[in-house]
Residue, then its C-alpha position, 0 to 999 in steps of 0.5 A: x497541512x491543508x487537506x490532511x487530518x491527524x490521529x495520534x502520530x499519523x497525518x493522513x489525507x482527508x477526506x478518506x477515499x478507498x486509500x489511506x495515504x499519509x505520513x507516520x512519525x515513528x519513534x526511534x525506539x532508542x532516543x526519545x528525541x529521535x524519530x523517522x517519518x514514513x510516507x505510506x498508502x494503504x488500500x482500505x478495500x483489502x482486509x487487514x486488522x492493522x496499519x502497515x507500511x508495506x506500501x511506503x518508504x521512510x523519508x529523508x536521505x534516501x533510506x530514511x533520515x533519523x530526525x531529531x526534535x532538538x534540531x534547530x532546523x527541524x521544521x524547515x527541513x522536515x517540511x521541505x522533505x515532506x513537500x519534495x519526497x512525501x507529497x509526490x510519492x502520495x500524489x494521485x493515489x486516491x483511486x484503485x488503478x493508481x494504487x495497482x500501478x504504484x505497487x507494481x512500481x515498488x517491485x516485489x513480483x514474488x511478494x504474495x501480499x503485493x500481488x494480493x493488493x494488485x489483484x484487489x486494486x485491479x478488481x476495484x478498478x473493474x479490470x477483472x482479467x488483470x486482477x485474475x492474472x495477479x491472483x494466478x501469479x500469487x497461486x503460482x508463487x504459493x506452489x513454488x518450493x519453499x515459498x508456501x510458508x510465506x503465504x498466510x492461510x488468511x491470504x490464501x483464503x482471500x485469494x481463492x474467494x476473490x478468484x471465485x468472484x472474478x471468474x463469476x463476473x467474467x463468466x457473466x460478462x461473457x454471457x452478456x456479450x453473446 
C-alpha cells in the first residue's frame, strides 16, 4: 500500500511523524487461519513501553470481523474494508491537535489514560490551558472514591510532571505579556 511500511504484523504510515498510525493483523488465538484487523493510532510523545490499541478499533462488520485466510474473497473484502473504514479513521491524525480531537471523539472522559493522551497532545500543539484542564480532570478522577486504583503510579507521576511544566510555561508566558 503506497505510503505505508510494515514490520511483522503491523502496517504503518511512513514516514513516521509524532503519531504511529496504521493497521495491525491480530491472530484469533484459536484458529491459525483466522485473524482480526485493527486500525489504530499511538501518540509517540506519550511515554510507553509497548504498542497498544487504546486508540483504535477493529475493522469490519461494526465491532470487528473475524477474517479468514481461506476465504476466496479475502483480498477484495479486506482491501475494501481498509479503504472504507480504516483509512478514513486514520486520515489527518498526523498532528497532536488532531490526535486530541480524535481521542475526545472516542469518548472516555473518565479514562485517565485518555485524559493523559489529550493533555500531552494539547501540550504538543501549544494549547497549554487545554492541556492543564485535561490534567486537572485526570487528578479529579484520581481522587474519586474507588477510582484511584485505575491510575497507575507511573501515570500519576507523569501527570504531575507535565502539570508542573505547563504551569511554568503559563507563568512565563504571562510575564512576557506584561
